[in-house]
Short mmCIF file of the C-alpha atoms (twelve columns), coordinates in Angstrom:
data_MODEL
# 
_entry.id   MODEL 
# 
loop_
_atom_site.group_PDB 
_atom_site.id 
_atom_site.type_symbol 
_atom_site.label_atom_id 
_atom_site.label_alt_id 
_atom_site.label_comp_id 
_atom_site.label_asym_id 
_atom_site.label_seq_id 
_atom_site.Cartn_x 
_atom_site.Cartn_y 
_atom_site.Cartn_z 
_atom_site.pdbx_PDB_model_num 
ATOM 1   C CA . UNK A 1   0.000   0.000   0.000  1 
ATOM 2   C CA . UNK A 2   1.334   3.461   -0.888 1 
ATOM 3   C CA . UNK A 3   2.465   5.793   1.888  1 
ATOM 4   C CA . UNK A 4   -0.336  8.217   1.049  1 
ATOM 5   C CA . UNK A 5   -2.854  5.457   1.612  1 
ATOM 6   C CA . UNK A 6   -1.178  4.393   4.840  1 
ATOM 7   C CA . UNK A 7   -1.377  7.944   6.087  1 
ATOM 8   C CA . UNK A 8   -5.098  7.895   5.455  1 
ATOM 9   C CA . UNK A 9   -5.584  4.825   7.646  1 
ATOM 10  C CA . UNK A 10  -7.235  5.395   11.007 1 
ATOM 11  C CA . UNK A 11  -5.746  3.864   14.148 1 
ATOM 12  C CA . UNK A 12  -7.439  3.629   17.525 1 
ATOM 13  C CA . UNK A 13  -4.608  2.495   19.788 1 
ATOM 14  C CA . UNK A 14  -6.792  0.833   22.400 1 
ATOM 15  C CA . UNK A 15  -7.847  -2.781  22.743 1 
ATOM 16  C CA . UNK A 16  -10.310 -2.276  19.880 1 
ATOM 17  C CA . UNK A 17  -8.957  -0.795  16.665 1 
ATOM 18  C CA . UNK A 18  -9.707  -0.482  12.987 1 
ATOM 19  C CA . UNK A 19  -7.600  -0.281  9.853  1 
ATOM 20  C CA . UNK A 20  -9.251  1.564   6.987  1 
ATOM 21  C CA . UNK A 21  -7.780  2.226   3.559  1 
ATOM 22  C CA . UNK A 22  -8.329  2.146   -0.188 1 
ATOM 23  C CA . UNK A 23  -6.975  -0.729  -2.259 1 
ATOM 24  C CA . UNK A 24  -7.285  -0.547  -6.067 1 
ATOM 25  C CA . UNK A 25  -10.154 1.878   -5.768 1 
ATOM 26  C CA . UNK A 26  -12.172 -0.198  -3.289 1 
ATOM 27  C CA . UNK A 27  -12.628 0.930   0.302  1 
ATOM 28  C CA . UNK A 28  -11.767 -1.909  2.716  1 
ATOM 29  C CA . UNK A 29  -12.131 -1.914  6.491  1 
ATOM 30  C CA . UNK A 30  -10.860 -4.476  8.988  1 
ATOM 31  C CA . UNK A 31  -11.924 -4.186  12.603 1 
ATOM 32  C CA . UNK A 32  -10.493 -6.058  15.572 1 
ATOM 33  C CA . UNK A 33  -12.592 -6.210  18.728 1 
ATOM 34  C CA . UNK A 34  -11.442 -7.227  22.185 1 
ATOM 35  C CA . UNK A 35  -13.788 -9.893  23.532 1 
ATOM 36  C CA . UNK A 36  -12.125 -10.843 26.811 1 
ATOM 37  C CA . UNK A 37  -8.855  -10.817 28.783 1 
ATOM 38  C CA . UNK A 38  -8.107  -13.693 31.138 1 
ATOM 39  C CA . UNK A 39  -5.247  -13.227 33.620 1 
ATOM 40  C CA . UNK A 40  -3.582  -16.390 34.900 1 
ATOM 41  C CA . UNK A 41  -2.477  -16.714 38.524 1 
ATOM 42  C CA . UNK A 42  -1.199  -20.196 39.361 1 
ATOM 43  C CA . UNK A 43  -3.845  -21.491 36.961 1 
ATOM 44  C CA . UNK A 44  -3.900  -25.112 35.828 1 
ATOM 45  C CA . UNK A 45  -5.621  -24.021 32.600 1 
ATOM 46  C CA . UNK A 46  -6.921  -20.888 30.936 1 
ATOM 47  C CA . UNK A 47  -10.168 -21.824 29.219 1 
ATOM 48  C CA . UNK A 48  -12.290 -19.721 26.897 1 
ATOM 49  C CA . UNK A 49  -15.697 -21.331 27.085 1 
ATOM 50  C CA . UNK A 50  -19.289 -20.440 27.660 1 
ATOM 51  C CA . UNK A 51  -20.193 -20.109 31.332 1 
ATOM 52  C CA . UNK A 52  -16.867 -19.958 33.185 1 
ATOM 53  C CA . UNK A 53  -15.527 -17.026 31.183 1 
ATOM 54  C CA . UNK A 54  -18.665 -15.797 29.391 1 
ATOM 55  C CA . UNK A 55  -17.160 -16.367 25.953 1 
ATOM 56  C CA . UNK A 56  -18.784 -17.984 22.955 1 
ATOM 57  C CA . UNK A 57  -16.880 -18.607 19.718 1 
ATOM 58  C CA . UNK A 58  -19.712 -18.243 17.226 1 
ATOM 59  C CA . UNK A 59  -20.458 -16.793 13.808 1 
ATOM 60  C CA . UNK A 60  -20.179 -13.215 15.056 1 
ATOM 61  C CA . UNK A 61  -16.618 -13.243 13.665 1 
ATOM 62  C CA . UNK A 62  -14.984 -15.247 10.885 1 
ATOM 63  C CA . UNK A 63  -11.565 -15.100 12.582 1 
ATOM 64  C CA . UNK A 64  -10.669 -15.268 16.265 1 
ATOM 65  C CA . UNK A 65  -7.276  -14.182 17.583 1 
ATOM 66  C CA . UNK A 66  -5.714  -15.201 20.910 1 
ATOM 67  C CA . UNK A 67  -2.729  -13.147 22.081 1 
ATOM 68  C CA . UNK A 68  -0.321  -14.401 24.753 1 
ATOM 69  C CA . UNK A 69  1.251   -11.719 26.925 1 
ATOM 70  C CA . UNK A 70  3.947   -12.492 29.501 1 
ATOM 71  C CA . UNK A 71  2.978   -16.145 29.949 1 
ATOM 72  C CA . UNK A 72  5.225   -17.541 32.686 1 
ATOM 73  C CA . UNK A 73  5.342   -21.237 33.657 1 
ATOM 74  C CA . UNK A 74  5.578   -22.526 37.202 1 
ATOM 75  C CA . UNK A 75  7.635   -25.510 35.989 1 
ATOM 76  C CA . UNK A 76  10.926  -25.179 34.116 1 
ATOM 77  C CA . UNK A 77  11.036  -26.786 30.683 1 
ATOM 78  C CA . UNK A 78  7.292   -27.255 30.224 1 
ATOM 79  C CA . UNK A 79  5.482   -27.089 26.898 1 
ATOM 80  C CA . UNK A 80  2.772   -24.474 26.276 1 
ATOM 81  C CA . UNK A 81  -0.218  -26.247 24.716 1 
ATOM 82  C CA . UNK A 82  -3.792  -25.817 23.493 1 
ATOM 83  C CA . UNK A 83  -6.835  -27.844 22.458 1 
ATOM 84  C CA . UNK A 84  -10.384 -27.210 21.330 1 
ATOM 85  C CA . UNK A 85  -13.837 -28.513 22.078 1 
ATOM 86  C CA . UNK A 86  -16.621 -28.874 19.539 1 
ATOM 87  C CA . UNK A 87  -20.085 -27.551 20.269 1 
ATOM 88  C CA . UNK A 88  -21.859 -30.064 22.469 1 
ATOM 89  C CA . UNK A 89  -18.609 -31.930 23.154 1 
ATOM 90  C CA . UNK A 90  -17.536 -33.305 26.501 1 
ATOM 91  C CA . UNK A 91  -13.923 -32.110 26.702 1 
ATOM 92  C CA . UNK A 92  -10.847 -30.659 25.038 1 
ATOM 93  C CA . UNK A 93  -10.009 -33.696 22.911 1 
ATOM 94  C CA . UNK A 94  -10.760 -32.912 19.287 1 
ATOM 95  C CA . UNK A 95  -8.848  -34.750 16.547 1 
ATOM 96  C CA . UNK A 96  -6.086  -32.530 15.111 1 
ATOM 97  C CA . UNK A 97  -3.418  -32.791 12.434 1 
ATOM 98  C CA . UNK A 98  -0.582  -30.252 12.625 1 
ATOM 99  C CA . UNK A 99  2.884   -29.184 11.533 1 
ATOM 100 C CA . UNK A 100 5.549   -27.744 13.848 1 
ATOM 101 C CA . UNK A 101 8.858   -26.018 13.135 1 
ATOM 102 C CA . UNK A 102 11.056  -23.616 15.044 1 
ATOM 103 C CA . UNK A 103 14.016  -21.292 14.687 1 
ATOM 104 C CA . UNK A 104 16.367  -20.801 17.636 1 
ATOM 105 C CA . UNK A 105 19.398  -18.696 18.474 1 
ATOM 106 C CA . UNK A 106 21.538  -18.901 21.619 1 
ATOM 107 C CA . UNK A 107 22.373  -15.824 23.679 1 
ATOM 108 C CA . UNK A 108 26.100  -16.580 23.371 1 
ATOM 109 C CA . UNK A 109 25.777  -17.048 19.579 1 
ATOM 110 C CA . UNK A 110 26.938  -20.673 19.908 1 
ATOM 111 C CA . UNK A 111 23.951  -22.080 18.052 1 
ATOM 112 C CA . UNK A 112 21.410  -21.050 15.466 1 
ATOM 113 C CA . UNK A 113 19.073  -23.398 13.621 1 
ATOM 114 C CA . UNK A 114 15.800  -23.861 11.787 1 
ATOM 115 C CA . UNK A 115 14.191  -27.266 12.250 1 
ATOM 116 C CA . UNK A 116 11.018  -29.249 11.689 1 
ATOM 117 C CA . UNK A 117 10.238  -31.023 14.972 1 
ATOM 118 C CA . UNK A 118 8.524   -34.337 14.240 1 
ATOM 119 C CA . UNK A 119 7.986   -35.100 17.919 1 
ATOM 120 C CA . UNK A 120 5.703   -32.080 18.342 1 
ATOM 121 C CA . UNK A 121 3.370   -32.429 15.369 1 
ATOM 122 C CA . UNK A 122 0.117   -34.402 15.447 1 
ATOM 123 C CA . UNK A 123 -1.404  -36.821 12.956 1 
ATOM 124 C CA . UNK A 124 -5.017  -37.411 13.954 1 
ATOM 125 C CA . UNK A 125 -4.302  -36.971 17.667 1 
ATOM 126 C CA . UNK A 126 -6.708  -35.939 20.411 1 
ATOM 127 C CA . UNK A 127 -3.921  -34.705 22.715 1 
ATOM 128 C CA . UNK A 128 -3.194  -31.063 23.439 1 
ATOM 129 C CA . UNK A 129 -1.029  -29.495 20.700 1 
ATOM 130 C CA . UNK A 130 2.276   -27.916 21.707 1 
ATOM 131 C CA . UNK A 131 2.619   -24.252 20.706 1 
ATOM 132 C CA . UNK A 132 6.182   -23.934 22.027 1 
ATOM 133 C CA . UNK A 133 8.458   -26.212 24.044 1 
ATOM 134 C CA . UNK A 134 11.101  -26.112 26.796 1 
ATOM 135 C CA . UNK A 135 9.860   -22.811 28.230 1 
ATOM 136 C CA . UNK A 136 12.109  -21.356 30.920 1 
ATOM 137 C CA . UNK A 137 10.662  -20.515 34.332 1 
ATOM 138 C CA . UNK A 138 13.465  -18.059 35.230 1 
ATOM 139 C CA . UNK A 139 12.071  -14.957 36.920 1 
ATOM 140 C CA . UNK A 140 12.810  -12.742 33.895 1 
ATOM 141 C CA . UNK A 141 11.605  -15.225 31.251 1 
ATOM 142 C CA . UNK A 142 8.169   -15.576 29.648 1 
ATOM 143 C CA . UNK A 143 6.545   -16.172 26.274 1 
ATOM 144 C CA . UNK A 144 4.494   -14.058 23.908 1 
ATOM 145 C CA . UNK A 145 2.672   -14.821 20.707 1 
ATOM 146 C CA . UNK A 146 -0.633  -15.415 19.019 1 
ATOM 147 C CA . UNK A 147 -3.003  -18.057 17.710 1 
ATOM 148 C CA . UNK A 148 -5.492  -17.497 14.879 1 
ATOM 149 C CA . UNK A 149 -8.620  -19.638 14.601 1 
ATOM 150 C CA . UNK A 150 -10.389 -19.422 11.242 1 
ATOM 151 C CA . UNK A 151 -14.171 -19.635 10.842 1 
ATOM 152 C CA . UNK A 152 -14.702 -21.990 13.801 1 
ATOM 153 C CA . UNK A 153 -18.506 -21.877 13.627 1 
ATOM 154 C CA . UNK A 154 -18.586 -23.188 10.047 1 
ATOM 155 C CA . UNK A 155 -20.053 -26.703 9.838  1 
ATOM 156 C CA . UNK A 156 -19.136 -27.429 6.212  1 
ATOM 157 C CA . UNK A 157 -15.334 -27.420 6.458  1 
ATOM 158 C CA . UNK A 158 -12.754 -28.362 9.079  1 
ATOM 159 C CA . UNK A 159 -11.450 -25.505 11.264 1 
ATOM 160 C CA . UNK A 160 -7.877  -24.338 10.574 1 
ATOM 161 C CA . UNK A 161 -5.470  -22.517 12.887 1 
ATOM 162 C CA . UNK A 162 -1.989  -21.014 12.817 1 
ATOM 163 C CA . UNK A 163 0.241   -19.927 15.701 1 
ATOM 164 C CA . UNK A 164 3.525   -18.132 16.241 1 
ATOM 165 C CA . UNK A 165 5.224   -17.881 19.634 1 
ATOM 166 C CA . UNK A 166 8.497   -16.310 20.805 1 
ATOM 167 C CA . UNK A 167 10.049  -17.346 24.117 1 
ATOM 168 C CA . UNK A 168 13.301  -17.802 26.031 1 
ATOM 169 C CA . UNK A 169 13.903  -21.497 26.540 1 
ATOM 170 C CA . UNK A 170 15.697  -23.409 29.308 1 
ATOM 171 C CA . UNK A 171 19.047  -23.185 27.465 1 
ATOM 172 C CA . UNK A 172 18.914  -19.392 27.136 1 
ATOM 173 C CA . UNK A 173 17.937  -19.480 23.485 1 
ATOM 174 C CA . UNK A 174 15.191  -17.584 21.736 1 
ATOM 175 C CA . UNK A 175 12.674  -19.994 20.227 1 
ATOM 176 C CA . UNK A 176 10.537  -18.716 17.345 1 
ATOM 177 C CA . UNK A 177 7.895   -21.425 16.944 1 
ATOM 178 C CA . UNK A 178 5.435   -21.904 14.082 1 
ATOM 179 C CA . UNK A 179 2.452   -24.264 14.307 1 
ATOM 180 C CA . UNK A 180 -0.378  -24.803 11.844 1 
ATOM 181 C CA . UNK A 181 -3.109  -27.381 11.520 1 
ATOM 182 C CA . UNK A 182 -6.782  -28.172 11.643 1 
ATOM 183 C CA . UNK A 183 -9.422  -29.713 13.848 1 
ATOM 184 C CA . UNK A 184 -10.568 -32.662 11.760 1 
ATOM 185 C CA . UNK A 185 -14.269 -32.228 12.390 1 
ATOM 186 C CA . UNK A 186 -16.982 -30.238 10.666 1 
ATOM 187 C CA . UNK A 187 -18.625 -29.545 14.014 1 
ATOM 188 C CA . UNK A 188 -18.301 -25.957 15.211 1 
ATOM 189 C CA . UNK A 189 -15.357 -25.337 17.560 1 
ATOM 190 C CA . UNK A 190 -16.695 -23.135 20.348 1 
ATOM 191 C CA . UNK A 191 -14.225 -23.579 23.236 1 
ATOM 192 C CA . UNK A 192 -10.421 -23.323 23.515 1 
ATOM 193 C CA . UNK A 193 -8.138  -24.343 26.395 1 
ATOM 194 C CA . UNK A 194 -4.504  -23.415 27.137 1 
ATOM 195 C CA . UNK A 195 -2.134  -25.029 29.642 1 
ATOM 196 C CA . UNK A 196 1.432   -26.126 30.291 1 
ATOM 197 C CA . UNK A 197 2.367   -29.800 29.943 1 
ATOM 198 C CA . UNK A 198 3.562   -29.760 33.551 1 
ATOM 199 C CA . UNK A 199 2.685   -27.397 36.377 1 
ATOM 200 C CA . UNK A 200 0.524   -24.288 36.364 1 
ATOM 201 C CA . UNK A 201 0.479   -21.111 34.336 1 
ATOM 202 C CA . UNK A 202 2.148   -18.981 36.994 1 
ATOM 203 C CA . UNK A 203 1.157   -15.628 35.496 1 
ATOM 204 C CA . UNK A 204 0.344   -13.851 32.256 1 
ATOM 205 C CA . UNK A 205 -2.591  -12.691 30.170 1 
ATOM 206 C CA . UNK A 206 -4.387  -14.287 27.233 1 
ATOM 207 C CA . UNK A 207 -6.560  -11.872 25.246 1 
ATOM 208 C CA . UNK A 208 -9.259  -12.973 22.807 1 
ATOM 209 C CA . UNK A 209 -10.194 -10.785 19.848 1 
ATOM 210 C CA . UNK A 210 -12.749 -11.099 17.078 1 
ATOM 211 C CA . UNK A 211 -11.814 -9.942  13.586 1 
ATOM 212 C CA . UNK A 212 -14.354 -8.799  10.999 1 
# 
């Protein structure tokens, strides 16, 4: 987009904001709305579901965005994970197929790599999916990132997701982790759960946004 068009965009630098501009003569507007913040405090899970957190993932939005802010584990070396629950389901155990790769770079510059991690992907698994692994619990360490969930209320197609997370791992390396996949069901996905593979979420905030 040209600089003149960028300058014409409107920004509301609060939790809710809109980007408005002209592309090839057509006015386009994208709006992002904050739905809910959940702050963890020695929490075994952070769950976005109807009732406990007054959240419903429905057809109000075609895309839902979860943002992770300062997520700190109680247990050193744990994996940060998520799963979904279909409408009318009994738990966070939907069948998922995923891919997982990561880039890392050590603080002392002794190592840098980009790798596909076969042990962290899923092929028709009902387990929680890892979003990043070996998270450090040092006092000054935490993770940040985001997870996009696409059209979860659609009942014709499977529901896709992508995630990117940055964190400082137990070996003092930055991990830049990429995960993508789908819930292999045409049922609507209306609940999402986050947790660590071991121990509690000591602190941090997960924010849920709807994107139109």
